[in-house]
C-alpha positions in Angstrom: -16.1 50.6 13.0 -15.9 53.0 15.9 -14.2 56.4 15.9 -11.2 56.5 18.2 -10.0 60.0 17.4 -9.7 62.7 14.8 -7.6 65.7 13.8 -9.1 68.6 11.9 -7.2 68.9 8.7 -9.3 70.8 6.2 -9.2 69.7 2.5 -7.5 66.4 3.4 -6.7 64.4 0.3 -4.6 61.3 1.0 -2.7 59.7 3.9 0.1 57.3 4.6 1.4 56.1 7.9 5.0 55.4 8.9 6.5 54.9 12.4 3.2 55.9 14.1 3.1 59.2 12.2 0.3 59.9 9.7 1.2 62.1 6.8 -1.9 63.8 5.4 -1.9 65.8 2.2 -4.4 68.6 1.6 -5.8 70.4 -1.4 -3.8 73.5 -0.6 -0.5 71.7 -1.2 0.4 71.2 2.5 1.5 68.0 4.1 0.8 67.6 7.8 2.7 65.1 10.1 0.4 63.9 12.8 1.4 61.8 15.8 -1.0 58.9 16.0 0.7 56.8 18.8 -2.4 57.6 20.9 -5.3 57.2 18.4 -7.6 59.0 20.8 -5.4 62.1 20.8 -3.7 62.7 17.4 -1.3 65.6 17.7 0.3 67.8 15.0 4.1 67.4 14.9 4.9 69.6 11.8 4.1 70.4 8.3 5.6 71.1 4.8 4.1 73.6 2.4 4.6 72.4 -1.2 2.6 75.1 -2.9 -0.1 74.5 -5.5 -2.5 71.6 -4.9 -1.5 68.5 -2.9 -2.4 65.1 -4.1 -1.2 61.6 -3.1 1.4 60.6 -0.6 3.5 57.4 -0.2 5.7 56.4 2.8 8.9 54.6 2.0 12.0 53.9 4.0 11.9 56.9 6.2 10.9 59.2 3.4 7.6 60.6 2.1 6.8 61.0 -1.6 4.5 64.0 -1.9 2.7 64.7 -5.1 2.1 68.4 -5.8 0.3 69.3 -9.0 2.3 72.3 -10.0 5.7 71.2 -8.7 5.6 67.5 -9.3 6.9 64.7 -7.1 8.7 66.0 -4.0 10.9 63.7 -1.8 10.7 64.6 1.9 13.1 63.4 4.6 11.0 62.9 7.7 13.7 61.7 10.1 12.4 64.5 12.2 8.6 64.6 11.6 8.4 68.0 13.2 10.4 69.5 10.4 10.0 67.6 7.0 12.8 68.6 4.6 12.6 68.4 0.8 15.7 66.5 -0.5 14.6 66.2 -4.1 12.0 67.3 -6.7 11.6 65.0 -9.7 11.5 66.8 -12.9 8.8 66.1 -15.5 6.3 64.9 -13.0 4.0 68.0 -12.9 0.4 67.1 -12.3 1.4 64.3 -9.9 -1.9 62.8 -8.9 -1.9 59.1 -7.7 1.1 57.0 -6.9 1.9 53.5 -5.7 5.2 52.0 -4.5 6.0 48.4 -5.5 9.5 47.2 -4.6 12.0 49.6 -6.1 9.5 51.1 -8.5 7.1 54.0 -8.1 4.1 54.1 -10.4 2.8 57.7 -10.9 -0.2 59.1 -12.6 0.2 62.8 -13.6 -3.0 64.6 -14.3 -2.8 66.0 -17.9 0.8 64.8 -18.2 0.7 61.0 -18.7 2.0 58.4 -16.4 5.5 57.6 -15.1 7.5 54.6 -13.9 10.3 55.8 -11.5 13.3 53.8 -10.2 13.5 54.3 -6.4 16.3 51.9 -5.8 18.0 55.1 -4.4 14.9 56.3 -2.5 16.3 59.8 -2.0 16.9 60.3 -5.7 14.1 58.8 -7.9 14.7 58.6 -11.6 12.1 58.5 -14.3 12.5 55.3 -16.3 9.5 55.7 -18.7 6.7 57.9 -19.7 3.3 56.6 -20.9 0.2 58.1 -22.5 1.7 61.6 -22.6 -1.4 63.1 -24.3 -4.0 61.7 -21.9 -5.4 62.4 -18.5 -3.6 59.8 -16.5 -5.0 59.8 -13.0 -3.5 56.6 -11.6 -1.0 53.9 -12.5 -0.1 50.5 -11.0 2.1 47.6 -12.1 4.2 44.6 -11.1 7.4 45.1 -13.1 5.9 43.2 -16.1 2.6 45.0 -16.8 1.6 48.6 -16.2 -2.0 49.6 -15.9 -3.0 53.2 -16.4 -6.2 54.9 -15.4 -6.8 57.6 -18.0 -9.9 59.7 -17.5 -10.1 60.5 -21.3 -8.8 57.4 -22.9 -10.0 54.7 -20.5 -7.8 51.9 -19.2 -4.5 51.2 -20.8 -2.3 48.1 -20.4 1.4 48.2 -21.3 4.1 45.6 -21.4 6.7 47.3 -19.2 9.4 44.7 -19.0 11.6 47.1 -20.8 10.6 50.5 -19.3 12.6 52.4 -21.9 10.4 50.8 -24.7 6.9 50.4 -23.4 4.5 48.5 -25.6 0.8 49.2 -25.6 -1.1 45.9 -25.3 -4.7 47.0 -25.2 -6.8 50.0 -24.5 -10.4 49.8 -23.1 -12.1 53.1 -23.9 -15.5 52.5 -22.3 -14.3 53.5 -18.8 -13.8 56.8 -16.9 -11.3 55.8 -14.3 -10.0 58.0 -11.4 -7.6 55.5 -10.0 -6.6 51.8 -10.0 -4.4 49.3 -8.2 -3.0 46.0 -9.4 -2.9 43.1 -7.0 -3.0 39.3 -7.2 -3.3 39.3 -11.0 -6.3 41.7 -11.1 -6.7 45.4 -11.7 -9.1 47.1 -9.4 -10.5 50.2 -11.0 -12.4 53.1 -9.4 -14.6 54.3 -12.2 -16.7 57.5 -11.9 -19.7 55.9 -13.7 -19.4 52.2 -13.0 -18.0 52.2 -9.4 -15.6 49.4 -8.6 -14.5 47.4 -11.7 -12.3 44.4 -11.5 -10.3 43.6 -14.7 -8.1 40.7 -15.7 -5.7 40.3 -18.6 -5.1 36.9 -20.1 -2.3 36.6 -22.6 -3.5 35.1 -25.9 -2.3 31.6 -26.6 0.2 31.3 -29.5 
């Protein structure tokens, strides 16, 4: 690949793109909105200071979900990218680390605070549906509405039956991993492991 352009954003952590604007989080808890319509000349439009340490970002329906470790998940209205406005902060999501939006669900790993499934059918007002692995170091979470995979740095990989989010059922735990993040797609869990690199996992339901 060839470099078309760049913008100096020190401590950059994660990025999502929506309507030709790149939203970049950094380790100082700041989110920058950068105009990328001309890739050769990215231009800063505005920023939001969340305080603490910034982690992941996800773009969704004109909003940006911004994970801030001390505050938790912050919902930003970016109708005017030059002036992002916080419209909600989701309680109980401190340590927000890695997130993934699938349909009307947001899967969130909270460093030191377990994992969450959030209902985002009202995108401006996410609601926590379930909490998983509250004693572990959940760094990432991903699912499909039936299963939830959790990347837990201390406890390994956990797989839950999440069809009833209010009553999650642990199916299996694989402790011989040290995952930092994962994503679930096409029936496979793709795991970023600090020791093993990329690991691809599949769960096959046992036959009756």
